[in-house]
C-alpha positions as CSV (number, residue, x, y, z in Angstrom):
1,M,58.8,33.9,-61.8
2,R,60.7,35.8,-58.6
3,P,57.9,35.7,-55.5
4,P,57.0,39.6,-54.6
5,G,59.0,41.1,-51.7
6,T,62.3,38.7,-52.9
7,P,65.3,41.1,-53.3
8,R,66.4,41.2,-57.2
9,W,69.9,40.4,-55.8
10,I,69.1,37.2,-53.3
11,F,67.0,35.5,-56.4
12,A,69.8,36.0,-59.1
13,L,71.9,34.5,-56.7
14,Q,69.2,31.7,-56.9
15,I,69.3,31.4,-59.9
16,I,73.6,31.5,-60.5
17,S,73.5,28.4,-57.7
18,V,71.7,26.9,-59.6
19,A,73.4,27.2,-62.9
20,M,76.7,26.5,-60.9
21,I,75.1,23.1,-59.9
22,W,74.6,22.2,-63.6
23,A,77.8,23.2,-64.8
24,F,79.7,21.3,-62.2
25,V,77.2,18.1,-62.5
26,L,77.9,18.4,-66.9
27,S,82.1,19.3,-66.7
28,I,82.4,16.4,-64.4
29,S,80.6,14.0,-66.5
30,T,82.3,15.7,-69.8
31,W,85.7,15.0,-68.0
32,I,84.1,10.9,-66.8
33,I,83.4,10.9,-70.7
34,N,86.8,12.1,-72.0
35,L,88.7,10.0,-69.7
36,L,86.5,6.9,-70.2
37,L,87.5,7.7,-73.8
38,L,91.5,8.0,-73.2
39,S,90.9,4.9,-71.9
40,Q,89.4,2.6,-74.5
41,R,92.2,4.4,-76.9
42,L,95.0,3.6,-74.7
43,K,93.9,-0.5,-74.2
44,D,93.1,0.2,-71.2
45,V,92.1,-3.1,-68.5
46,P,88.6,-2.4,-67.7
47,S,88.9,-1.8,-64.6
48,A,85.9,-1.3,-61.0
49,S,87.1,2.6,-62.1
50,V,85.0,2.4,-65.3
51,G,81.7,1.4,-63.8
52,I,82.1,3.1,-60.9
53,S,82.1,6.4,-63.4
54,I,79.2,4.7,-65.6
55,V,77.2,4.7,-62.6
56,A,78.6,8.4,-61.1
57,I,77.4,10.6,-64.1
58,P,73.7,9.3,-63.4
59,V,73.9,10.0,-59.8
60,F,75.0,13.3,-60.1
61,L,72.7,14.0,-62.8
62,T,69.8,12.4,-60.8
63,G,71.0,14.5,-57.7
64,A,71.1,18.5,-60.2
65,S,68.0,17.4,-61.1
66,V,66.2,16.9,-57.9
67,L,68.4,19.7,-56.3
68,T,66.9,21.7,-59.3
69,Y,63.3,20.7,-58.4
70,V,63.3,22.1,-55.3
71,F,64.1,25.0,-55.7
72,V,61.4,25.2,-58.5
73,G,58.9,23.8,-55.8
74,L,60.0,26.1,-53.5
75,Q,59.5,29.1,-56.1
76,R,56.0,27.9,-56.9
77,G,55.5,27.7,-52.8
78,A,56.3,30.5,-52.2
79,H,53.8,32.6,-55.5
80,S,51.3,30.5,-54.3
81,E,51.4,31.9,-50.4
82,D,51.5,35.0,-51.9
83,E,48.2,35.0,-53.7
84,T,46.2,33.6,-50.9
């Protein structure tokens, strides 16, 4: 998948950055879900923080998806430019 002419270390750094984005998003989502479950177990009063948490998870997932889509699109674009 690496475009010709791109050094391996640059491509490796790009893959690492995309993996780190997903690790960040998944860990934050897990943390938020854990806090929501803990709040329910402790019979805490639902507040605006619950709504914000429920909205935050899809926002993080959408952001990571868009960044991954852009990365893959740029890699495909580099492949098609080299073939012409």
